[in-house]
C-alpha positions in Angstrom: -57.2 0.6 6.3 -56.6 -0.8 9.7 -53.4 -2.5 8.5 -52.1 0.9 7.2 -52.9 2.6 10.5 -50.7 -0.1 12.4 -47.8 0.4 9.9 -47.9 4.2 10.3 -48.0 3.8 14.1 -45.1 1.5 14.1 -43.0 3.8 11.8 -43.7 6.8 14.1 -42.7 4.8 17.1 -39.4 3.8 15.4 -38.7 7.3 14.3 -39.2 8.6 18.0 -37.0 6.0 19.4 -34.1 6.5 16.8 -34.3 10.3 17.3 -34.1 10.1 20.9 -31.0 8.0 21.0 -28.7 10.9 19.9 -26.2 12.2 22.3 -26.0 15.7 23.6 -22.7 17.5 23.3 -21.4 20.9 24.1 -18.3 22.9 23.9 -17.6 22.8 27.6 -17.0 19.1 27.8 -14.4 17.6 30.2 -12.4 15.6 27.7 -10.2 18.6 26.5 -6.9 18.2 28.4 -5.0 20.9 26.6 -2.7 18.2 25.0 -2.9 17.7 21.3 -1.6 14.9 19.1 -0.4 16.1 15.8 0.3 13.5 13.1 2.2 15.3 10.4 4.0 12.3 8.9 7.4 13.2 10.3 9.7 10.9 12.2 12.6 11.4 14.5 14.5 8.8 12.5 16.4 9.8 9.3 17.6 7.1 7.0 20.1 7.1 4.2 20.0 4.5 1.3 23.5 3.2 1.0 24.9 1.1 -2.0 26.0 -2.4 -0.7 27.5 -3.9 -3.8 27.9 -4.0 -7.6 24.9 -3.6 -10.0 22.7 -6.8 -10.1 20.4 -8.0 -12.8 17.1 -10.0 -12.3 14.8 -11.5 -15.0 11.3 -12.8 -15.0 10.5 -14.9 -18.1 7.5 -16.7 -19.3 9.6 -19.6 -20.4 9.6 -20.9 -17.0 6.4 -22.1 -15.2 7.0 -19.8 -12.3 7.7 -16.8 -14.5 4.7 -17.7 -16.7 2.3 -17.7 -13.7 3.8 -14.3 -12.4 3.5 -12.5 -15.7 0.1 -13.7 -16.5 -2.3 -10.9 -17.0 -0.4 -8.1 -15.2 0.3 -4.6 -16.4 3.7 -3.3 -17.3 3.7 -1.0 -14.1 3.0 -4.0 -12.0 5.6 -6.3 -13.7 8.1 -3.6 -13.2 7.3 -3.4 -9.4 7.2 -7.2 -9.2 10.6 -7.6 -10.7 12.2 -4.9 -8.4 10.6 -6.5 -5.2 11.7 -10.0 -6.2 15.3 -8.8 -7.0 15.5 -7.0 -3.7 14.5 -10.3 -2.1 16.8 -12.4 -4.0 19.9 -10.2 -3.4 18.9 -9.4 0.2 18.7 -5.8 0.0 16.1 -3.0 0.9 15.7 -1.5 -2.5 17.4 -1.1 -5.9 19.2 2.3 -6.4 18.6 3.4 -10.0 16.6 0.5 -11.3 16.5 0.2 -15.0 14.0 -2.0 -16.8 14.1 -3.9 -20.1 11.0 -5.8 -21.3 9.7 -7.8 -24.1 6.0 -7.5 -25.1 3.8 -9.2 -27.6 0.6 -7.1 -28.1 -0.6 -6.5 -24.4 1.1 -9.6 -23.0 4.6 -9.2 -21.2 6.9 -12.0 -22.2 9.9 -11.0 -20.3 11.0 -8.3 -17.8 14.5 -7.6 -16.6 15.6 -5.1 -13.9 19.0 -4.0 -13.1 20.3 -1.7 -10.5 22.6 -1.4 -7.4 21.4 -3.0 -4.2 20.9 -0.6 -1.4 20.2 -0.9 2.3 18.6 1.7 4.6 20.8 2.9 7.5 20.1 5.5 10.2 22.2 8.4 10.7 23.5 6.8 14.0 24.7 3.6 12.1 27.5 5.6 10.3 
């Protein structure tokens, strides 16, 4: 009984301490400067995706050790994204314009994925 009284007293003290730590705020605070920041996702820069060459083709195949490791256990959507990113890196472009995919699957496993498209780089309106 005495042990339970000590626990209840301890809990009451902790609740009092925690509830007294709250801050008091009011609508007449001094932090409102009248200047607002509006993050709308708009940018003052405008970019165009400009083609920079002929169509390219890039393939990831499980017949190579590197391709086998890259395609192990990934979904078709992830394989398409991987092929597009790696093609962009290999051909030194920002993205592929009109990418087209060809793939070979056996049950759920992807054996080969090929992407072809036109390499494109972003240019600002001022770069023209």
